[in-house]
C-alpha positions in Angstrom: 33.3 -28.4 50.9 36.5 -26.4 52.2 39.2 -28.3 54.2 39.2 -27.5 58.0 42.1 -24.9 58.5 41.3 -24.4 62.1 42.9 -27.3 64.3 40.6 -29.5 66.4 41.8 -31.1 69.5 40.1 -33.3 72.2 41.0 -34.6 75.7 39.8 -38.4 75.6 43.0 -39.6 77.2 42.0 -37.3 80.1 45.7 -35.4 80.2 45.7 -32.9 83.1 46.8 -30.4 80.3 47.0 -30.4 76.4 49.9 -28.2 74.7 48.8 -26.9 71.4 50.7 -25.2 68.7 47.8 -22.8 67.8 46.1 -20.0 69.8 42.9 -20.3 67.8 41.3 -23.9 67.5 38.1 -26.1 68.1 37.6 -28.2 71.4 35.5 -31.3 70.7 36.0 -32.6 74.3 36.0 -36.5 73.9 36.1 -38.5 70.7 32.5 -38.9 69.0 30.0 -39.9 69.8 31.0 -38.8 73.3 32.1 -35.4 72.1 30.5 -31.9 73.3 29.5 -29.3 71.1 32.6 -28.2 69.0 33.4 -24.9 70.2 36.0 -22.3 69.1 38.7 -21.2 71.5 40.8 -18.0 71.0 43.4 -17.6 73.5 44.1 -14.1 72.2 47.0 -12.6 74.0 47.0 -15.3 76.8 49.1 -18.5 76.7 46.4 -20.7 78.2 42.6 -21.4 78.1 40.1 -23.6 79.6 37.2 -25.3 77.5 34.0 -24.1 79.5 32.4 -27.5 78.5 34.9 -30.2 79.4 37.5 -28.1 81.5 40.4 -29.1 79.5 43.2 -26.9 80.1 45.1 -25.8 76.9 48.4 -24.4 76.9 50.2 -22.7 73.9 53.5 -24.0 72.9 54.7 -22.1 69.6 57.3 -25.0 68.8 54.4 -27.5 68.3 53.3 -25.5 64.9 49.6 -26.6 64.9 50.1 -29.9 66.6 49.7 -31.0 70.2 51.2 -32.9 73.2 49.9 -35.6 73.9 49.8 -36.2 70.0 46.8 -38.2 70.2 44.7 -35.3 71.1 44.7 -34.0 67.6 41.3 -34.6 66.1 40.6 -34.8 62.1 36.9 -34.0 61.7 37.0 -35.4 58.1 37.9 -38.7 59.5 35.2 -38.9 62.1 32.2 -41.2 61.6 29.2 -39.5 60.4 26.4 -38.8 62.8 23.6 -41.4 62.5 
């Protein structure tokens, strides 16, 4: 299986906005098992996007180089528990 090249983010902490260092990413909502369908978000030319499932407000910040603020909003699907 190929490693995920697309960053994944969540908003388990309930931050009013999550700054991300990628314009194309996956939103998972909250941490499993309370996540929503993992959806691909592409900001295109815009500098922000809102997830249609969880309403997380994502704002692009090129200085983050793929990371995010708050840092705990990064999600690694490889380390997520397997679905039962």
